[in-house]
MIDOSE-1310 file (N, C-alpha, C; in nm, 2 decimals, decimal comma, always signed):
residues 291
mltr	-5,69/+20,32/+7,88/-5,67/+20,28/+8,03/-5,78/+20,43/+8,12; -5,88/+20,37/+8,17/-5,94/+20,50/+8,26/-5,83/+20,49/+8,39; -5,90/+20,67/+8,40/-5,81/+20,74/+8,53/-5,88/+20,70/+8,62; -5,82/+20,68/+8,70/-5,88/+20,62/+8,87/-5,98/+20,69/+8,90
rqfl	-6,00/+20,82/+8,87/-6,13/+20,89/+8,89/-6,24/+20,80/+8,85; -6,22/+20,81/+8,71/-6,32/+20,73/+8,62/-6,36/+20,58/+8,64; -6,24/+20,50/+8,68/-6,28/+20,38/+8,76/-6,34/+20,37/+8,87; -6,30/+20,51/+8,97/-6,36/+20,49/+9,12/-6,52/+20,51/+9,08
arsa	-6,56/+20,59/+8,98/-6,70/+20,68/+8,98/-6,77/+20,53/+8,91; -6,73/+20,45/+8,82/-6,79/+20,35/+8,78/-6,84/+20,21/+8,85; -6,75/+20,23/+8,98/-6,77/+20,08/+9,07/-6,82/+20,15/+9,19; -6,81/+20,28/+9,24/-6,85/+20,34/+9,39/-6,98/+20,39/+9,37
llgg	-7,01/+20,42/+9,24/-7,16/+20,49/+9,23/-7,28/+20,35/+9,28; -7,22/+20,27/+9,25/-7,35/+20,10/+9,27/-7,38/+20,10/+9,39; -7,33/+20,12/+9,49/-7,36/+20,09/+9,62/-7,35/+20,22/+9,75; -7,36/+20,33/+9,70/-7,36/+20,49/+9,78/-7,44/+20,48/+9,88
aawl	-7,57/+20,44/+9,82/-7,68/+20,44/+9,94/-7,70/+20,35/+10,03; -7,59/+20,25/+10,05/-7,55/+20,18/+10,15/-7,44/+20,20/+10,21; -7,40/+20,33/+10,24/-7,23/+20,29/+10,28/-7,26/+20,36/+10,46; -7,38/+20,37/+10,55/-7,40/+20,40/+10,65/-7,46/+20,28/+10,71
aags	-7,49/+20,14/+10,68/-7,51/+20,01/+10,75/-7,42/+19,98/+10,86; -7,47/+19,93/+10,93/-7,39/+19,90/+11,06/-7,31/+19,82/+11,02; -7,18/+19,89/+11,10/-7,04/+19,76/+11,10/-7,02/+19,72/+11,22; -6,92/+19,66/+11,25/-6,81/+19,60/+11,37/-6,73/+19,66/+11,42
pgrl	-6,68/+19,66/+11,53/-6,55/+19,73/+11,56/-6,44/+19,60/+11,54; -6,32/+19,68/+11,51/-6,19/+19,61/+11,48/-6,06/+19,69/+11,55; -5,95/+19,58/+11,53/-5,84/+19,65/+11,58/-5,81/+19,80/+11,47; -5,68/+19,85/+11,57/-5,62/+19,98/+11,50/-5,47/+19,96/+11,52
faaa	-5,47/+19,97/+11,34/-5,27/+19,90/+11,30/-5,27/+20,01/+11,28; -5,13/+20,02/+11,32/-5,00/+20,14/+11,25/-4,87/+20,10/+11,22; -4,85/+20,20/+11,12/-4,72/+20,17/+11,06/-4,60/+20,15/+11,13; -4,52/+20,10/+11,13/-4,41/+20,10/+11,21/-4,27/+20,17/+11,11
aqkp	-4,29/+20,20/+11,03/-4,18/+20,20/+10,91/-4,15/+20,38/+10,98; -4,06/+20,43/+11,02/-4,01/+20,60/+10,99/-4,02/+20,62/+10,87; -4,10/+20,77/+10,80/-4,09/+20,82/+10,70/-4,09/+20,67/+10,57; -4,16/+20,64/+10,60/-4,20/+20,52/+10,47/-4,20/+20,62/+10,35
lgiq	-4,21/+20,56/+10,20/-4,25/+20,61/+10,07/-4,32/+20,47/+10,03; -4,46/+20,54/+10,00/-4,53/+20,42/+9,92/-4,57/+20,48/+9,82; -4,66/+20,40/+9,74/-4,75/+20,41/+9,60/-4,89/+20,36/+9,61; -4,97/+20,44/+9,53/-5,12/+20,42/+9,50/-5,09/+20,25/+9,45
lymv	-5,12/+20,14/+9,50/-5,16/+20,02/+9,38/-5,21/+20,03/+9,22; -5,32/+20,15/+9,23/-5,43/+20,20/+9,12/-5,27/+20,25/+8,98; -5,18/+20,33/+9,02/-5,10/+20,35/+8,94/-5,03/+20,23/+8,87; -5,03/+20,11/+8,93/-4,97/+20,02/+8,85/-5,06/+19,88/+8,82
lkay	-5,18/+19,93/+8,81/-5,30/+19,81/+8,83/-5,31/+19,74/+8,68; -5,27/+19,76/+8,58/-5,28/+19,65/+8,47/-5,14/+19,57/+8,52; -4,99/+19,67/+8,53/-4,91/+19,59/+8,56/-4,93/+19,47/+8,69; -5,03/+19,48/+8,78/-5,06/+19,39/+8,87/-5,12/+19,31/+8,86
qdep	-5,21/+19,32/+8,75/-5,33/+19,23/+8,70/-5,28/+19,17/+8,60; -5,15/+19,18/+8,55/-5,11/+19,09/+8,44/-5,02/+19,02/+8,53; -4,91/+19,06/+8,63/-4,83/+18,94/+8,73/-4,84/+18,97/+8,84; -4,92/+19,00/+8,90/-4,94/+19,04/+9,01/-4,77/+19,03/+9,16
mgtl	-4,76/+18,89/+9,13/-4,61/+18,90/+9,25/-4,52/+19,01/+9,20; -4,52/+18,95/+9,07/-4,42/+19,04/+9,02/-4,40/+19,18/+8,99; -4,52/+19,23/+8,98/-4,54/+19,40/+9,00/-4,51/+19,45/+9,16; -4,57/+19,35/+9,24/-4,54/+19,40/+9,40/-4,38/+19,39/+9,43
ktlk	-4,33/+19,26/+9,38/-4,16/+19,22/+9,43/-4,10/+19,36/+9,35; -4,12/+19,42/+9,23/-4,09/+19,53/+9,16/-4,05/+19,62/+9,24; -4,19/+19,67/+9,31/-4,20/+19,80/+9,39/-4,12/+19,78/+9,49; -4,10/+19,65/+9,56/-4,02/+19,63/+9,69/-3,87/+19,68/+9,64
sigy	-3,84/+19,62/+9,51/-3,67/+19,64/+9,50/-3,67/+19,74/+9,41; -3,75/+19,88/+9,39/-3,73/+19,98/+9,35/-3,71/+20,06/+9,51; -3,79/+20,00/+9,62/-3,78/+20,08/+9,75/-3,89/+20,13/+9,83; -3,98/+20,10/+9,76/-4,12/+20,09/+9,81/-4,14/+20,03/+9,94
seie	-4,20/+20,05/+10,04/-4,20/+20,03/+10,16/-4,35/+19,98/+10,17; -4,48/+20,04/+10,14/-4,57/+20,06/+10,15/-4,66/+20,06/+10,00; -4,80/+20,03/+10,03/-4,89/+20,04/+9,91/-5,02/+20,12/+9,98; -5,04/+20,17/+9,88/-5,19/+20,22/+9,93/-5,29/+20,14/+9,86
aivt	-5,42/+20,09/+9,90/-5,45/+19,95/+9,82/-5,60/+19,98/+9,76; -5,62/+19,97/+9,66/-5,77/+19,93/+9,64/-5,78/+19,78/+9,63; -5,90/+19,75/+9,62/-5,91/+19,58/+9,61/-5,97/+19,56/+9,47; -5,92/+19,52/+9,41/-5,99/+19,43/+9,28/-6,03/+19,32/+9,28
ttaq	-5,93/+19,21/+9,33/-5,99/+19,09/+9,39/-6,04/+19,05/+9,50; -5,94/+18,97/+9,61/-6,03/+19,00/+9,74/-5,91/+19,05/+9,86; -5,94/+19,10/+10,00/-5,84/+19,20/+10,04/-5,79/+19,03/+10,10; -5,80/+18,94/+10,14/-5,73/+18,79/+10,15/-5,61/+18,76/+10,05
tlrd	-5,69/+18,79/+9,91/-5,56/+18,76/+9,85/-5,44/+18,89/+9,84; -5,52/+19,01/+9,87/-5,41/+19,12/+9,85/-5,34/+19,10/+9,94; -5,37/+19,08/+10,08/-5,33/+19,04/+10,18/-5,15/+19,01/+10,18; -5,25/+18,82/+10,13/-5,14/+18,76/+10,11/-5,00/+18,78/+10,02
qlke	-5,05/+18,86/+9,92/-4,95/+18,92/+9,83/-4,85/+19,01/+9,88; -4,90/+19,08/+9,98/-4,86/+19,20/+10,04/-4,74/+19,12/+10,10; -4,79/+19,05/+10,18/-4,69/+18,94/+10,29/-4,58/+18,93/+10,24; -4,62/+18,85/+10,13/-4,50/+18,75/+10,02/-4,38/+18,84/+9,97
agla	-4,46/+18,96/+9,93/-4,38/+19,05/+9,87/-4,31/+19,16/+9,99; -4,36/+19,19/+10,07/-4,30/+19,26/+10,20/-4,31/+19,36/+10,22; -4,45/+19,44/+10,21/-4,45/+19,57/+10,17/-4,58/+19,56/+10,27; -4,61/+19,63/+10,34/-4,70/+19,71/+10,41/-4,84/+19,79/+10,39
cpsm	-4,93/+19,78/+10,41/-5,07/+19,82/+10,42/-5,10/+19,92/+10,44; -5,08/+20,06/+10,48/-5,14/+20,18/+10,58/-5,30/+20,23/+10,55; -5,30/+20,21/+10,45/-5,43/+20,30/+10,42/-5,53/+20,21/+10,31; -5,60/+20,25/+10,25/-5,68/+20,17/+10,11/-5,79/+20,27/+10,10
hfds	-5,85/+20,27/+10,00/-5,97/+20,33/+9,95/-6,03/+20,23/+9,90; -6,19/+20,30/+9,97/-6,29/+20,20/+9,97/-6,39/+20,23/+9,85; -6,37/+20,35/+9,79/-6,51/+20,37/+9,74/-6,52/+20,27/+9,62; -6,50/+20,17/+9,60/-6,54/+20,10/+9,50/-6,61/+19,94/+9,57
lgid	-6,57/+19,99/+9,71/-6,65/+19,85/+9,76/-6,79/+19,88/+9,89; -6,79/+20,04/+9,90/-6,88/+20,09/+10,00/-6,87/+20,08/+10,15; -6,88/+20,16/+10,27/-6,84/+20,17/+10,37/-6,82/+20,02/+10,44; -6,94/+19,94/+10,46/-6,93/+19,84/+10,54/-6,81/+19,72/+10,47
pgie	-6,84/+19,66/+10,37/-6,72/+19,62/+10,29/-6,58/+19,68/+10,32; -6,58/+19,79/+10,33/-6,43/+19,86/+10,28/-6,39/+19,83/+10,44; -6,50/+19,85/+10,54/-6,39/+19,82/+10,69/-6,37/+19,68/+10,74; -6,47/+19,58/+10,64/-6,40/+19,47/+10,62/-6,26/+19,41/+10,58
aahv	-6,26/+19,49/+10,47/-6,12/+19,47/+10,40/-6,03/+19,50/+10,46; -6,04/+19,64/+10,52/-5,96/+19,70/+10,61/-5,91/+19,65/+10,72; -6,00/+19,57/+10,78/-5,92/+19,47/+10,88/-5,83/+19,36/+10,85; -5,92/+19,29/+10,71/-5,84/+19,18/+10,67/-5,69/+19,23/+10,65
lgtq	-5,66/+19,37/+10,58/-5,53/+19,41/+10,51/-5,46/+19,48/+10,65; -5,56/+19,50/+10,77/-5,44/+19,58/+10,87/-5,43/+19,72/+10,86; -5,49/+19,79/+10,76/-5,45/+19,93/+10,77/-5,54/+19,97/+10,84; -5,45/+20,13/+10,85/-5,52/+20,19/+10,98/-5,59/+20,32/+10,92
yivs	-5,57/+20,37/+10,80/-5,66/+20,43/+10,75/-5,78/+20,41/+10,60; -5,86/+20,46/+10,65/-5,97/+20,40/+10,55/-6,03/+20,56/+10,45; -5,99/+20,54/+10,31/-6,00/+20,65/+10,25/-6,11/+20,66/+10,14; -6,17/+20,75/+10,15/-6,28/+20,77/+10,02/-6,20/+20,88/+9,93
smlp	-6,21/+20,87/+9,80/-6,16/+20,96/+9,67/-6,32/+21,03/+9,60; -6,44/+20,99/+9,61/-6,56/+21,01/+9,52/-6,66/+21,02/+9,60; -6,65/+21,13/+9,71/-6,74/+21,14/+9,81/-6,91/+21,26/+9,74; -6,80/+21,31/+9,68/-6,90/+21,46/+9,61/-7,01/+21,33/+9,53
eima	-6,96/+21,26/+9,42/-7,05/+21,20/+9,32/-7,08/+21,09/+9,39; -7,09/+21,02/+9,53/-7,14/+20,93/+9,56/-7,27/+21,02/+9,64; -7,25/+21,13/+9,68/-7,38/+21,22/+9,68/-7,43/+21,23/+9,65; -7,40/+21,33/+9,53/-7,49/+21,35/+9,42/-7,58/+21,19/+9,36
kmkg	-7,54/+21,09/+9,35/-7,60/+20,98/+9,29/-7,72/+20,93/+9,47; -7,66/+20,91/+9,59/-7,76/+20,92/+9,67/-7,88/+21,03/+9,64; -7,87/+21,16/+9,59/-7,99/+21,27/+9,61/-8,05/+21,20/+9,45; -8,08/+21,11/+9,40/-8,11/+21,06/+9,26/-8,07/+21,08/+9,16
gkge	-7,94/+21,15/+9,17/-7,92/+21,21/+9,01/-7,79/+21,10/+8,97; -7,70/+21,14/+8,86/-7,65/+21,07/+8,81/-7,51/+21,06/+8,83; -7,47/+21,10/+8,97/-7,32/+21,09/+9,02/-7,26/+21,23/+8,96; -7,32/+21,34/+8,90/-7,27/+21,39/+8,87/-7,24/+21,53/+8,98
atyt	-7,17/+21,57/+9,03/-7,15/+21,62/+9,15/-7,14/+21,77/+9,11; -7,19/+21,85/+9,23/-7,18/+22,01/+9,23/-7,12/+22,05/+9,36; -7,02/+22,16/+9,34/-6,96/+22,19/+9,43/-6,99/+22,37/+9,45; -7,08/+22,38/+9,53/-7,13/+22,48/+9,59/-7,18/+22,48/+9,73
ldda	-7,17/+22,63/+9,81/-7,14/+22,58/+9,97/-7,22/+22,48/+10,02; -7,39/+22,49/+10,03/-7,44/+22,39/+10,05/-7,39/+22,28/+10,03; -7,34/+22,23/+9,90/-7,25/+22,13/+9,89/-7,22/+22,05/+10,00; -7,12/+22,16/+10,01/-6,95/+22,13/+10,05/-6,99/+22,11/+10,23
krta	-7,08/+22,15/+10,25/-7,17/+22,15/+10,42/-7,21/+22,00/+10,41; -7,36/+21,98/+10,33/-7,39/+21,83/+10,33/-7,24/+21,73/+10,28; -7,17/+21,76/+10,25/-7,05/+21,64/+10,23/-6,98/+21,66/+10,38; -6,98/+21,77/+10,44/-6,92/+21,75/+10,54/-6,95/+21,70/+10,62
ayan	-7,08/+21,67/+10,65/-7,18/+21,61/+10,77/-7,19/+21,48/+10,75; -7,17/+21,45/+10,60/-7,16/+21,31/+10,60/-7,07/+21,24/+10,61; -6,92/+21,34/+10,57/-6,78/+21,27/+10,61/-6,77/+21,28/+10,74; -6,82/+21,36/+10,84/-6,84/+21,31/+11,00/-6,93/+21,20/+11,02
qige	-7,03/+21,17/+10,93/-7,12/+21,02/+10,99/-6,98/+20,91/+10,95; -6,94/+20,94/+10,87/-6,86/+20,82/+10,80/-6,69/+20,80/+10,89; -6,66/+20,94/+10,98/-6,55/+20,91/+11,04/-6,57/+20,85/+11,18; -6,73/+20,86/+11,21/-6,74/+20,82/+11,32/-6,78/+20,69/+11,32
kakq	-6,81/+20,59/+11,21/-6,84/+20,46/+11,20/-6,69/+20,42/+11,18; -6,62/+20,47/+11,12/-6,45/+20,42/+11,10/-6,44/+20,44/+11,23; -6,46/+20,53/+11,32/-6,35/+20,52/+11,46/-6,44/+20,43/+11,52; -6,56/+20,40/+11,53/-6,63/+20,25/+11,60/-6,55/+20,12/+11,58
aglq	-6,53/+20,12/+11,41/-6,45/+20,02/+11,39/-6,31/+19,96/+11,44; -6,21/+20,12/+11,46/-6,11/+20,12/+11,51/-6,02/+20,15/+11,40; -6,07/+20,23/+11,33/-6,01/+20,28/+11,19/-6,03/+20,44/+11,22; -5,92/+20,50/+11,10/-5,97/+20,64/+11,07/-5,96/+20,70/+10,95
yayh	-6,10/+20,78/+10,89/-6,09/+20,79/+10,80/-6,04/+20,91/+10,76; -6,03/+20,92/+10,62/-5,96/+21,03/+10,55/-6,01/+21,08/+10,41; -6,06/+21,21/+10,38/-6,08/+21,26/+10,31/-5,98/+21,26/+10,18; -6,00/+21,21/+10,02/-5,90/+21,20/+9,94/-5,97/+21,36/+9,82
nhhk	-5,88/+21,46/+9,81/-5,95/+21,55/+9,70/-5,93/+21,51/+9,59; -5,97/+21,58/+9,46/-5,95/+21,61/+9,36/-5,93/+21,79/+9,28; -5,96/+21,82/+9,15/-5,92/+21,96/+9,19/-6,06/+22,06/+9,18; -6,17/+21,97/+9,18/-6,32/+22,07/+9,17/-6,33/+22,08/+9,29
efte	-6,24/+22,03/+9,44/-6,31/+22,10/+9,57/-6,25/+22,20/+9,58; -6,10/+22,25/+9,45/-6,11/+22,40/+9,48/-6,15/+22,48/+9,45; -6,31/+22,49/+9,44/-6,39/+22,54/+9,31/-6,46/+22,66/+9,49; -6,44/+22,79/+9,41/-6,48/+22,91/+9,54/-6,62/+22,90/+9,57
vgqg	-6,64/+22,91/+9,69/-6,78/+22,90/+9,73/-6,86/+23,01/+9,77; -6,78/+23,12/+9,78/-6,81/+23,27/+9,85/-6,74/+23,27/+9,93; -6,74/+23,42/+9,99/-6,67/+23,42/+10,14/-6,53/+23,43/+10,14; -6,46/+23,43/+10,03/-6,31/+23,42/+10,03/-6,30/+23,24/+10,03
qtyy	-6,40/+23,14/+10,06/-6,38/+23,02/+10,08/-6,35/+22,93/+9,97; -6,26/+22,82/+9,98/-6,33/+22,68/+9,88/-6,42/+22,58/+9,92; -6,52/+22,47/+9,82/-6,54/+22,41/+9,89/-6,46/+22,34/+10,00; -6,32/+22,27/+9,99/-6,23/+22,24/+10,02/-6,22/+22,29/+10,19
dvll	-6,23/+22,43/+10,16/-6,18/+22,51/+10,31/-6,33/+22,46/+10,40; -6,43/+22,44/+10,34/-6,58/+22,41/+10,41/-6,53/+22,31/+10,49; -6,49/+22,22/+10,40/-6,45/+22,07/+10,44/-6,40/+22,10/+10,56; -6,24/+22,15/+10,56/-6,16/+22,14/+10,66/-6,25/+22,19/+10,77
ketd	-6,36/+22,29/+10,74/-6,39/+22,38/+10,89/-6,50/+22,29/+10,95; -6,57/+22,22/+10,88/-6,71/+22,18/+10,91/-6,71/+22,04/+10,98; -6,59/+21,94/+10,91/-6,51/+21,87/+10,98/-6,48/+21,82/+11,10; -6,52/+21,71/+11,21/-6,45/+21,71/+11,33/-6,33/+21,64/+11,30
pqlv	-6,19/+21,71/+11,36/-6,09/+21,69/+11,35/-6,04/+21,55/+11,38; -6,10/+21,52/+11,50/-6,05/+21,35/+11,55/-6,15/+21,26/+11,42; -6,24/+21,32/+11,37/-6,30/+21,20/+11,30/-6,25/+21,24/+11,13; -6,25/+21,30/+11,10/-6,16/+21,30/+10,94/-6,09/+21,39/+10,93
kfel	-5,97/+21,31/+10,90/-5,86/+21,35/+10,83/-5,84/+21,33/+10,67; -5,74/+21,41/+10,64/-5,74/+21,47/+10,50/-5,64/+21,35/+10,43; -5,63/+21,34/+10,30/-5,50/+21,29/+10,19/-5,52/+21,36/+10,11; -5,37/+21,50/+10,11/-5,40/+21,60/+10,07/-5,34/+21,56/+9,88
dcgw	-5,42/+21,54/+9,78/-5,36/+21,47/+9,65/-5,31/+21,65/+9,55; -5,14/+21,64/+9,62/-5,09/+21,77/+9,61/-5,11/+21,81/+9,42; -5,08/+21,72/+9,39/-5,10/+21,74/+9,20/-5,22/+21,76/+9,18; -5,39/+21,70/+9,24/-5,48/+21,78/+9,18/-5,50/+21,94/+9,24
vhag	-5,47/+21,95/+9,37/-5,43/+22,08/+9,45/-5,37/+22,19/+9,35; -5,29/+22,14/+9,28/-5,20/+22,26/+9,18/-5,29/+22,28/+9,10; -5,33/+22,17/+9,02/-5,45/+22,16/+8,91/-5,54/+22,25/+8,94; -5,61/+22,27/+9,04/-5,71/+22,33/+9,12/-5,69/+22,48/+9,17
gknp	-5,55/+22,51/+9,15/-5,51/+22,69/+9,13/-5,48/+22,72/+9,23; -5,44/+22,61/+9,38/-5,40/+22,61/+9,50/-5,24/+22,56/+9,49; -5,19/+22,61/+9,61/-5,05/+22,55/+9,63/-5,10/+22,47/+9,78; -5,07/+22,34/+9,74/-5,06/+22,25/+9,86/-4,97/+22,28/+9,98
vdyf	-4,84/+22,35/+10,01/-4,78/+22,43/+10,10/-4,91/+22,49/+10,16; -4,97/+22,57/+10,14/-5,05/+22,65/+10,20/-5,16/+22,57/+10,25; -5,21/+22,47/+10,23/-5,28/+22,39/+10,33/-5,20/+22,30/+10,42; -5,11/+22,24/+10,38/-5,01/+22,18/+10,53/-5,02/+22,29/+10,60
nanp	-4,89/+22,39/+10,59/-4,88/+22,50/+10,73/-5,00/+22,54/+10,78; -5,12/+22,56/+10,72/-5,27/+22,59/+10,78/-5,32/+22,49/+10,85; -5,28/+22,32/+10,83/-5,37/+22,27/+10,88/-5,27/+22,11/+10,95; -5,22/+22,19/+11,07/-5,13/+22,07/+11,08/-5,17/+21,95/+11,18
grip	-5,15/+21,84/+11,17/-5,20/+21,75/+11,22/-5,35/+21,70/+11,19; -5,40/+21,77/+11,07/-5,53/+21,70/+10,98/-5,51/+21,61/+10,85; -5,31/+21,60/+10,80/-5,35/+21,58/+10,68/-5,26/+21,44/+10,70; -5,28/+21,35/+10,75/-5,13/+21,26/+10,77/-5,12/+21,18/+10,63
lmha	-5,20/+21,18/+10,57/-5,18/+21,14/+10,43/-5,15/+21,20/+10,32; -5,11/+21,17/+10,17/-5,08/+21,24/+10,10/-5,02/+21,16/+9,95; -5,07/+21,22/+9,83/-5,04/+21,16/+9,70/-4,95/+21,27/+9,67; -4,86/+21,20/+9,58/-4,72/+21,29/+9,49/-4,76/+21,29/+9,38
kdfl	-4,86/+21,37/+9,29/-4,85/+21,32/+9,17/-4,82/+21,46/+9,07; -4,79/+21,43/+8,96/-4,77/+21,58/+8,85/-4,84/+21,55/+8,74; -4,83/+21,68/+8,70/-4,88/+21,69/+8,54/-4,83/+21,80/+8,45; -4,85/+21,73/+8,31/-4,77/+21,82/+8,23/-4,90/+21,93/+8,20
pspa	-4,86/+22,08/+8,13/-4,90/+22,14/+8,12/-5,03/+22,11/+8,02; -5,14/+22,18/+8,09/-5,27/+22,10/+8,02/-5,28/+22,15/+7,90; -5,30/+22,09/+7,79/-5,33/+22,11/+7,65/-5,44/+22,16/+7,63; -5,56/+22,15/+7,70/-5,71/+22,20/+7,66/-5,80/+22,20/+7,80
pney	-5,87/+22,30/+7,82/-5,96/+22,28/+7,95/-5,99/+22,15/+8,02; -5,96/+22,08/+8,12/-6,01/+22,02/+8,16/-5,97/+21,88/+8,13; -5,84/+21,89/+8,04/-5,75/+21,75/+8,04/-5,63/+21,76/+8,11; -5,59/+21,62/+8,21/-5,49/+21,68/+8,29/-5,37/+21,53/+8,26
pgae	-5,32/+21,55/+8,18/-5,22/+21,46/+8,17/-5,13/+21,42/+8,22; -5,08/+21,30/+8,29/-4,97/+21,27/+8,38/-4,88/+21,28/+8,34; -4,76/+21,30/+8,50/-4,64/+21,35/+8,40/-4,55/+21,24/+8,55; -4,46/+21,21/+8,53/-4,35/+21,15/+8,64/-4,33/+21,29/+8,67
lgrg	-4,29/+21,19/+8,83/-4,25/+21,32/+8,91/-4,09/+21,40/+8,85; -4,10/+21,58/+8,86/-3,98/+21,63/+8,82/-3,97/+21,64/+8,68; -4,11/+21,56/+8,62/-4,14/+21,60/+8,45/-4,24/+21,69/+8,43; -4,35/+21,74/+8,55/-4,44/+21,80/+8,52/-4,40/+21,95/+8,55
tvdy	-4,54/+21,99/+8,62/-4,55/+22,16/+8,63/-4,53/+22,15/+8,85; -4,52/+22,04/+8,89/-4,51/+22,05/+9,04/-4,37/+22,02/+9,11; -4,35/+22,15/+9,20/-4,25/+22,11/+9,29/-4,25/+22,06/+9,39; -4,21/+21,94/+9,43/-4,22/+21,87/+9,57/-4,11/+21,93/+9,66
kpim	-4,05/+21,98/+9,61/-3,95/+21,98/+9,77/-3,95/+22,10/+9,84; -4,03/+22,17/+9,83/-4,12/+22,30/+9,94/-4,27/+22,21/+9,98; -4,32/+22,13/+9,92/-4,42/+22,05/+9,94/-4,41/+21,95/+10,06; -4,28/+21,92/+10,01/-4,23/+21,76/+10,11/-4,20/+21,83/+10,26
aaad	-4,14/+21,98/+10,26/-4,09/+22,00/+10,37/-4,21/+22,07/+10,47; -4,30/+22,10/+10,39/-4,45/+22,15/+10,41/-4,51/+22,05/+10,56; -4,51/+21,93/+10,42/-4,58/+21,79/+10,49/-4,52/+21,77/+10,63; -4,39/+21,74/+10,59/-4,32/+21,68/+10,72/-4,37/+21,79/+10,84
ragl	-4,33/+21,91/+10,84/-4,34/+22,00/+10,96/-4,53/+21,97/+10,99; -4,58/+21,95/+10,90/-4,75/+21,94/+10,95/-4,82/+21,79/+11,02; -4,67/+21,71/+11,05/-4,71/+21,55/+11,11/-4,73/+21,48/+10,99; -4,69/+21,48/+10,84/-4,70/+21,37/+10,75/-4,70/+21,27/+10,79
khcf	-4,75/+21,12/+10,75/-4,73/+21,03/+10,83/-4,68/+20,91/+10,67; -4,79/+20,93/+10,56/-4,76/+20,86/+10,49/-4,78/+20,89/+10,33; -4,68/+20,93/+10,24/-4,70/+20,98/+10,13/-4,68/+20,80/+10,05; -4,81/+20,88/+9,92/-4,79/+20,77/+9,84/-4,80/+20,84/+9,67
veqe	-4,68/+20,79/+9,63/-4,69/+20,79/+9,48/-4,79/+20,73/+9,39; -4,85/+20,87/+9,32/-4,97/+20,81/+9,18/-4,97/+20,89/+9,11; -4,94/+20,80/+8,95/-4,94/+20,89/+8,86/-5,05/+20,83/+8,75; -5,15/+20,97/+8,69/-5,22/+20,96/+8,64/-5,16/+20,90/+8,50
gpfs	-5,27/+20,83/+8,40/-5,24/+20,80/+8,28/-5,21/+20,94/+8,17; -5,21/+20,89/+8,04/-5,16/+20,79/+8,00/-5,01/+20,74/+8,01; -5,02/+20,60/+8,01/-4,86/+20,60/+8,04/-4,80/+20,55/+7,91; -4,79/+20,69/+7,81/-4,74/+20,63/+7,67/-4,60/+20,66/+7,63
rvsq	-4,51/+20,75/+7,75/-4,39/+20,79/+7,76/-4,30/+20,68/+7,82; -4,32/+20,58/+7,91/-4,28/+20,48/+8,00/-4,41/+20,41/+8,03; -4,35/+20,28/+8,08/-4,48/+20,18/+8,09/-4,45/+20,23/+8,27; -4,56/+20,19/+8,34/-4,62/+20,21/+8,45/-4,50/+20,18/+8,56
leaa	-4,45/+20,05/+8,57/-4,31/+20,05/+8,66/-4,19/+20,13/+8,63; -4,18/+20,16/+8,50/-4,05/+20,25/+8,48/-4,11/+20,38/+8,54; -4,22/+20,43/+8,54/-4,26/+20,58/+8,55/-4,25/+20,53/+8,75; -4,30/+20,46/+8,81/-4,30/+20,44/+8,92/-4,14/+20,43/+8,99
ridy	-4,03/+20,38/+8,87/-3,89/+20,37/+8,93/-3,87/+20,54/+8,90; -3,90/+20,65/+8,86/-3,88/+20,74/+8,81/-3,92/+20,85/+8,92; -4,04/+20,79/+8,96/-4,12/+20,93/+9,08/-4,04/+20,83/+9,20; -4,00/+20,75/+9,26/-3,96/+20,69/+9,34/-3,80/+20,77/+9,33
aylr	-3,72/+20,80/+9,24/-3,55/+20,82/+9,27/-3,60/+21,02/+9,27; -3,69/+21,05/+9,21/-3,73/+21,20/+9,25/-3,78/+21,22/+9,41; -3,87/+21,17/+9,43/-3,92/+21,18/+9,58/-3,81/+21,16/+9,67; -3,77/+21,03/+9,69/-3,70/+20,95/+9,78/-3,61/+21,04/+9,89
plr	-3,51/+21,16/+9,80/-3,42/+21,22/+9,83/-3,48/+21,33/+9,93; -3,64/+21,34/+9,88/-3,69/+21,49/+9,94/-3,75/+21,42/+10,10; -3,80/+21,29/+10,10/-3,89/+21,20/+10,20/-3,78/+21,18/+10,33
């Protein structure tokens, strides 16, 4: 099974240069649940593709009230399935679609947040490369400027844009800053929010608590993710929450103080110890008391 990053990289790079085409305004949708706990649909993608309704209803029965979408069929199909299962969809990742189709899908699904997780790779492709991103100070500034443009486009469509990280954003770029620090500094706080993937922050050698404490109001979304100890450089085997290297008790406390709105469980593969849905059960049981 491809990692989510590999999956998105293969699809997102196809349409990167068309991201800033004109879009149409839409409505702003807000999730009504208080302190909801959600899951990224990609985590259970194989189960979902094998049995869509059974998987979504199982997630609901576990206790999840929200999913963060990726669209692998059509937005209309996913919307109807979520409605039948009783699951809300406040956020979606649009890398595999592109910005304009992503905005259209967000309006169909009724999401508030539209999120990119492959922006450095998209920009590398737009510069004529093969999508191999670099993480220098200049790269960070260019990415921030582009994120502001996407954020403005999302705002005009009645949506909120958010940037999702991986571990390489915590590369040092000089003057005591990381690439991610520059993104926070150089983006408009109203146009660009952040979805902090806490597992990847940890893998990048930083503490998610520090980012929540330093940026109240900027991080309305997060991914709760864990990894086993790395067996080799650049290998990050996924783990069920509570069975890896990340302690989420202080992270969740800091996130709530910083104004977190939505928390989505996401686990990287391989799912060799337990199935995707069993991992979802374990993750929920660990995180729900902290949320």
